[in-house]
N, CA and C atoms as a LAMMPS dump frame, in Angstrom:
ITEM: TIMESTEP
0
ITEM: NUMBER OF ATOMS
345
ITEM: BOX BOUNDS ff ff ff
-5.0000000000000000e+02 5.0000000000000000e+02
-5.0000000000000000e+02 5.0000000000000000e+02
-5.0000000000000000e+02 5.0000000000000000e+02
ITEM: ATOMS id mol type element x y z
1 1 1 N 369.406 -169.218 64.305
2 1 2 C 367.782 -169.406 64.77
3 1 3 C 367.492 -170.717 64.129
4 2 1 N 367.176 -171.827 65.104
5 2 2 C 367.019 -173.071 64.675
6 2 3 C 365.677 -173.795 65.062
7 3 1 N 364.883 -172.852 65.857
8 3 2 C 363.558 -173.427 66.125
9 3 3 C 362.378 -172.932 65.52
10 4 1 N 361.473 -174.145 65.274
11 4 2 C 360.437 -173.542 64.314
12 4 3 C 359.359 -172.647 64.982
13 5 1 N 359.374 -172.828 66.168
14 5 2 C 358.283 -171.989 67.131
15 5 3 C 358.765 -170.59 67.29
16 6 1 N 360.137 -170.275 67.249
17 6 2 C 360.764 -168.937 67.122
18 6 3 C 360.456 -168.23 65.874
19 7 1 N 360.75 -169.087 64.77
20 7 2 C 360.42 -168.506 63.493
21 7 3 C 359.198 -168.026 63.345
22 8 1 N 358.222 -168.961 63.747
23 8 2 C 356.603 -168.837 63.515
24 8 3 C 356.451 -167.539 64.471
25 9 1 N 356.731 -167.456 65.602
26 9 2 C 356.397 -166.231 66.338
27 9 3 C 357.168 -164.973 65.861
28 10 1 N 358.201 -165.024 65.093
29 10 2 C 358.625 -163.644 64.651
30 10 3 C 357.597 -163.146 63.616
31 11 1 N 356.928 -164.21 62.74
32 11 2 C 356.017 -163.585 61.543
33 11 3 C 354.727 -163.516 62.242
34 12 1 N 354.452 -163.886 63.414
35 12 2 C 353.249 -163.579 63.957
36 12 3 C 353.206 -162.209 64.666
37 13 1 N 354.294 -161.58 64.873
38 13 2 C 354.645 -160.361 65.466
39 13 3 C 355.143 -159.413 64.568
40 14 1 N 354.59 -159.052 63.489
41 14 2 C 355.16 -158.31 62.361
42 14 3 C 355.939 -157.042 62.883
43 15 1 N 355.592 -156.248 63.973
44 15 2 C 356.234 -155.123 64.311
45 15 3 C 357.631 -155.288 64.831
46 16 1 N 358.115 -156.675 65.089
47 16 2 C 359.255 -157.259 65.374
48 16 3 C 360.06 -158.008 64.407
49 17 1 N 359.425 -158.641 63.615
50 17 2 C 359.901 -159.446 62.738
51 17 3 C 360.259 -159.115 61.285
52 18 1 N 360.847 -159.815 60.629
53 18 2 C 361.304 -159.451 59.319
54 18 3 C 360.161 -158.942 58.316
55 19 1 N 359.145 -159.444 58.514
56 19 2 C 358.058 -158.731 57.801
57 19 3 C 357.961 -157.405 57.681
58 20 1 N 358.111 -156.795 58.922
59 20 2 C 358.11 -155.458 59.028
60 20 3 C 359.11 -154.672 58.295
61 21 1 N 360.25 -155.189 58.192
62 21 2 C 360.996 -154.732 57.515
63 21 3 C 361.112 -154.653 55.85
64 22 1 N 360.673 -155.812 55.473
65 22 2 C 360.595 -156.168 53.995
66 22 3 C 359.927 -155.025 53.152
67 23 1 N 358.734 -154.718 53.376
68 23 2 C 358.165 -153.917 52.623
69 23 3 C 358.862 -152.371 52.574
70 24 1 N 359.563 -152.241 53.624
71 24 2 C 360.309 -150.785 53.603
72 24 3 C 361.696 -150.956 52.558
73 25 1 N 362.013 -151.957 52.153
74 25 2 C 363.138 -152.255 51.175
75 25 3 C 362.731 -151.634 49.772
76 26 1 N 361.557 -151.172 49.447
77 26 2 C 361.417 -150.632 48.09
78 26 3 C 362.274 -149.318 47.857
79 27 1 N 362.543 -148.642 49.022
80 27 2 C 363.379 -147.44 48.818
81 27 3 C 364.934 -147.849 49.087
82 28 1 N 365.75 -146.766 49.323
83 28 2 C 367.104 -147.342 49.374
84 28 3 C 367.203 -147.852 50.742
85 29 1 N 368.038 -148.854 50.864
86 29 2 C 368.545 -149.448 52.093
87 29 3 C 369.874 -149.582 52.317
88 30 1 N 370.491 -149.412 53.633
89 30 2 C 371.617 -149.531 53.64
90 30 3 C 372.193 -151.078 53.506
91 31 1 N 373.276 -151.219 52.855
92 31 2 C 373.85 -152.465 52.712
93 31 3 C 373.956 -153.311 53.858
94 32 1 N 374.357 -152.67 54.91
95 32 2 C 374.489 -153.39 56.263
96 32 3 C 373.123 -153.821 56.308
97 33 1 N 372.249 -153.224 56.433
98 33 2 C 370.421 -153.878 56.567
99 33 3 C 370.413 -154.99 55.861
100 34 1 N 370.798 -154.987 54.445
101 34 2 C 370.512 -155.979 53.552
102 34 3 C 371.369 -157.321 54.182
103 35 1 N 372.402 -157.133 54.373
104 35 2 C 373.377 -158.209 54.871
105 35 3 C 372.721 -158.838 56.119
106 36 1 N 372.177 -157.982 57.099
107 36 2 C 371.52 -158.717 58.281
108 36 3 C 370.094 -159.24 57.894
109 37 1 N 369.313 -158.722 56.933
110 37 2 C 368.212 -159.32 56.518
111 37 3 C 368.502 -160.647 55.824
112 38 1 N 369.604 -160.682 54.919
113 38 2 C 369.714 -161.896 54.187
114 38 3 C 370.093 -162.923 55.146
115 39 1 N 370.92 -162.745 56.227
116 39 2 C 371.402 -163.6 57.326
117 39 3 C 370.125 -164.283 58.006
118 40 1 N 369.123 -163.148 58.31
119 40 2 C 368.016 -163.645 58.959
120 40 3 C 367.099 -164.516 58.322
121 41 1 N 366.825 -164.171 56.893
122 41 2 C 365.997 -165.013 56.072
123 41 3 C 366.66 -166.319 55.927
124 42 1 N 368.015 -166.434 55.697
125 42 2 C 368.625 -167.656 55.298
126 42 3 C 368.425 -168.617 56.718
127 43 1 N 368.542 -168.141 57.888
128 43 2 C 368.336 -168.929 58.931
129 43 3 C 366.783 -169.471 59.063
130 44 1 N 365.899 -168.55 58.635
131 44 2 C 364.486 -169.05 58.74
132 44 3 C 364.346 -170.024 57.719
133 45 1 N 364.947 -170.001 56.592
134 45 2 C 364.792 -170.979 55.493
135 45 3 C 365.452 -172.254 55.949
136 46 1 N 366.608 -172.176 56.564
137 46 2 C 367.254 -173.318 57.057
138 46 3 C 366.181 -174.118 58.095
139 47 1 N 365.532 -173.288 58.756
140 47 2 C 364.661 -174.05 59.708
141 47 3 C 363.24 -174.654 58.896
142 48 1 N 362.742 -173.878 58.133
143 48 2 C 361.516 -174.497 57.142
144 48 3 C 361.82 -175.319 56.22
145 49 1 N 362.798 -175.227 55.444
146 49 2 C 363.03 -175.967 54.065
147 49 3 C 363.074 -177.486 54.393
148 50 1 N 363.668 -177.969 55.613
149 50 2 C 363.589 -179.404 55.629
150 50 3 C 362.333 -179.976 56.072
151 51 1 N 361.5 -179.147 56.777
152 51 2 C 360.076 -179.587 57.179
153 51 3 C 359.258 -179.552 55.821
154 52 1 N 359.464 -178.536 55.016
155 52 2 C 358.681 -178.567 53.581
156 52 3 C 359.14 -179.892 52.651
157 53 1 N 360.319 -180.045 52.775
158 53 2 C 360.871 -181.073 52.032
159 53 3 C 360.387 -182.332 52.257
160 54 1 N 360.368 -182.54 53.748
161 54 2 C 360.014 -183.829 54.16
162 54 3 C 358.515 -184.195 53.749
163 55 1 N 357.746 -182.957 53.841
164 55 2 C 356.219 -183.215 53.665
165 55 3 C 356.069 -183.52 52.002
166 56 1 N 356.994 -182.868 51.222
167 56 2 C 356.934 -183.056 49.77
168 56 3 C 357.339 -184.363 49.534
169 57 1 N 358.241 -185.026 50.254
170 57 2 C 358.705 -186.396 50.176
171 57 3 C 357.519 -187.561 50.32
172 58 1 N 356.659 -186.985 51.106
173 58 2 C 355.377 -187.974 51.456
174 58 3 C 354.555 -187.979 50.228
175 59 1 N 354.572 -187.189 49.392
176 59 2 C 353.618 -187.185 48.246
177 59 3 C 353.903 -188.316 47.27
178 60 1 N 353.116 -188.749 46.361
179 60 2 C 353.423 -189.673 45.405
180 60 3 C 354.308 -189.027 44.3
181 61 1 N 355.334 -189.453 44.112
182 61 2 C 356.429 -189.143 43.24
183 61 3 C 355.923 -189.209 41.768
184 62 1 N 356.051 -188.096 41.043
185 62 2 C 355.324 -188.219 39.657
186 62 3 C 354.018 -187.289 39.692
187 63 1 N 353.558 -187.14 40.743
188 63 2 C 352.266 -186.327 40.643
189 63 3 C 352.632 -184.819 40.527
190 64 1 N 351.549 -184.197 39.914
191 64 2 C 351.851 -182.639 39.707
192 64 3 C 352.255 -181.821 40.858
193 65 1 N 351.304 -182.099 41.8
194 65 2 C 351.927 -181.477 43.322
195 65 3 C 353.115 -181.665 43.759
196 66 1 N 353.514 -183.003 43.664
197 66 2 C 354.955 -183.267 44.187
198 66 3 C 355.987 -182.538 43.225
199 67 1 N 355.835 -182.593 41.818
200 67 2 C 356.726 -182.08 41.045
201 67 3 C 356.755 -180.395 41.342
202 68 1 N 355.694 -179.777 41.649
203 68 2 C 355.607 -178.342 41.738
204 68 3 C 356.428 -178.055 43.084
205 69 1 N 356.293 -178.833 44.213
206 69 2 C 356.703 -178.532 45.327
207 69 3 C 358.242 -178.637 45.221
208 70 1 N 358.76 -179.923 44.539
209 70 2 C 360.115 -180.088 44.641
210 70 3 C 361.007 -179.219 43.758
211 71 1 N 360.368 -178.779 42.632
212 71 2 C 360.95 -177.703 41.872
213 71 3 C 361.151 -176.481 42.692
214 72 1 N 360.086 -176.051 43.3
215 72 2 C 360.13 -174.843 44.012
216 72 3 C 361.441 -174.903 45.204
217 73 1 N 361.139 -176.266 45.896
218 73 2 C 362.361 -176.211 46.914
219 73 3 C 363.619 -176.466 46.35
220 74 1 N 363.728 -176.889 45.112
221 74 2 C 365.252 -176.773 44.456
222 74 3 C 365.584 -175.459 44.227
223 75 1 N 364.442 -174.6 43.752
224 75 2 C 364.916 -173.204 43.34
225 75 3 C 365.259 -172.355 44.642
226 76 1 N 364.502 -172.562 45.916
227 76 2 C 364.871 -172.09 46.965
228 76 3 C 366.381 -172.527 47.415
229 77 1 N 366.709 -173.629 47.353
230 77 2 C 368.126 -174.034 47.617
231 77 3 C 368.959 -173.455 46.708
232 78 1 N 368.901 -173.264 45.475
233 78 2 C 369.863 -172.327 44.608
234 78 3 C 369.835 -170.94 45.144
235 79 1 N 368.699 -170.442 45.302
236 79 2 C 368.629 -169.043 45.602
237 79 3 C 369.381 -168.828 46.921
238 80 1 N 369.255 -169.744 48.04
239 80 2 C 369.748 -169.562 49.158
240 80 3 C 371.427 -169.426 49.1
241 81 1 N 371.982 -169.951 48.058
242 81 2 C 373.475 -170.139 47.872
243 81 3 C 373.844 -168.873 47.09
244 82 1 N 373.153 -168.033 46.535
245 82 2 C 373.536 -166.741 45.964
246 82 3 C 374.151 -165.85 46.703
247 83 1 N 374.983 -164.927 46.409
248 83 2 C 375.363 -163.954 47.267
249 83 3 C 374.592 -162.736 46.811
250 84 1 N 374.886 -161.543 47.553
251 84 2 C 374.035 -160.268 47.275
252 84 3 C 374.547 -159.621 46.057
253 85 1 N 375.469 -159.946 45.372
254 85 2 C 375.845 -159.372 44.161
255 85 3 C 376.891 -158.134 44.352
256 86 1 N 376.984 -157.419 43.253
257 86 2 C 378.065 -156.217 43.2
258 86 3 C 377.446 -154.851 43.592
259 87 1 N 376.109 -154.782 43.324
260 87 2 C 375.366 -153.282 43.41
261 87 3 C 374.404 -153.429 44.484
262 88 1 N 374.102 -152.287 44.955
263 88 2 C 372.861 -152.17 45.996
264 88 3 C 371.653 -152.702 45.41
265 89 1 N 371.3 -152.553 44.271
266 89 2 C 370.217 -153.002 43.462
267 89 3 C 370.064 -154.552 43.619
268 90 1 N 371.164 -155.08 43.073
269 90 2 C 371.366 -156.692 43.193
270 90 3 C 370.818 -157.213 44.631
271 91 1 N 371.761 -156.529 45.431
272 91 2 C 371.385 -157.011 46.93
273 91 3 C 369.879 -156.973 47.25
274 92 1 N 369.132 -155.916 47.073
275 92 2 C 368.05 -155.512 47.169
276 92 3 C 367.09 -156.622 46.554
277 93 1 N 367.538 -157.119 45.441
278 93 2 C 366.722 -158.057 44.587
279 93 3 C 366.872 -159.373 45.193
280 94 1 N 368.007 -159.633 45.668
281 94 2 C 368.379 -160.993 46.342
282 94 3 C 367.662 -161.203 47.555
283 95 1 N 367.488 -160.069 48.38
284 95 2 C 366.732 -160.263 49.633
285 95 3 C 365.495 -160.259 49.462
286 96 1 N 365.034 -159.548 48.372
287 96 2 C 363.458 -159.602 48.332
288 96 3 C 362.997 -161.384 47.752
289 97 1 N 363.998 -161.747 47.085
290 97 2 C 363.707 -163.159 46.732
291 97 3 C 363.69 -164.161 47.725
292 98 1 N 364.667 -163.799 48.562
293 98 2 C 364.814 -164.682 49.891
294 98 3 C 363.502 -164.564 50.671
295 99 1 N 363.224 -163.108 50.644
296 99 2 C 361.717 -162.976 51.511
297 99 3 C 360.757 -163.778 50.823
298 100 1 N 360.566 -163.666 49.536
299 100 2 C 359.213 -164.467 48.834
300 100 3 C 359.5 -165.787 49.182
301 101 1 N 360.637 -166.306 49.03
302 101 2 C 360.775 -167.992 49.34
303 101 3 C 360.515 -168.089 50.757
304 102 1 N 360.916 -167.415 51.616
305 102 2 C 360.724 -167.587 53.16
306 102 3 C 359.107 -167.587 53.335
307 103 1 N 358.45 -166.622 52.833
308 103 2 C 357.012 -166.559 52.895
309 103 3 C 356.454 -167.809 52.396
310 104 1 N 356.889 -168.29 51.26
311 104 2 C 356.229 -169.559 50.583
312 104 3 C 356.497 -170.651 51.522
313 105 1 N 357.686 -170.626 52.146
314 105 2 C 357.956 -171.967 53.156
315 105 3 C 357.261 -171.62 54.34
316 106 1 N 356.915 -170.598 54.734
317 106 2 C 356.257 -170.385 56.028
318 106 3 C 354.704 -170.694 55.949
319 107 1 N 354.203 -170.359 54.681
320 107 2 C 352.885 -170.793 54.249
321 107 3 C 352.636 -172.116 54.236
322 108 1 N 353.612 -172.745 53.341
323 108 2 C 353.588 -174.247 53.401
324 108 3 C 353.504 -174.906 54.734
325 109 1 N 354.285 -174.454 55.687
326 109 2 C 354.357 -174.891 57.039
327 109 3 C 353.016 -174.821 57.923
328 110 1 N 352.552 -173.507 57.653
329 110 2 C 351.438 -173.088 58.403
330 110 3 C 349.947 -173.913 57.853
331 111 1 N 349.976 -173.917 56.6
332 111 2 C 348.762 -174.621 56.022
333 111 3 C 348.634 -175.993 55.92
334 112 1 N 349.781 -176.575 55.65
335 112 2 C 350.009 -178.104 55.485
336 112 3 C 350.52 -178.703 56.622
337 113 1 N 351.487 -178.41 57.368
338 113 2 C 351.999 -178.915 58.23
339 113 3 C 351.543 -178.719 59.752
340 114 1 N 350.968 -177.572 59.786
341 114 2 C 350.343 -176.899 61.369
342 114 3 C 349.119 -176.632 60.801
343 115 1 N 347.986 -177.318 60.704
344 115 2 C 346.732 -176.751 60.161
345 115 3 C 346.106 -176.033 61.514
């Protein structure tokens, strides 16, 4: 999925999008579901991350706001490269972290880039 409008539409329709599935991850989830959610979230992050990075690059380098955003972006880039781990619990944690990062990116896009 490489289209920003398609990503935004998925989050506006929570009954069909990943936001519907994420709260249900508190209980046991099949590893196949976690693999599918990881792929979906990584696709969304791939769409959103360049937009947020470009917006951060417009800020004055050295400002607190610039530093916070670029540090968060760097953390997201590292997190996306992580695998699901060896256990169901580590896979669950990884997907939850990706979901949190995706929500932050989405919030940055909708509040700062698309007012």
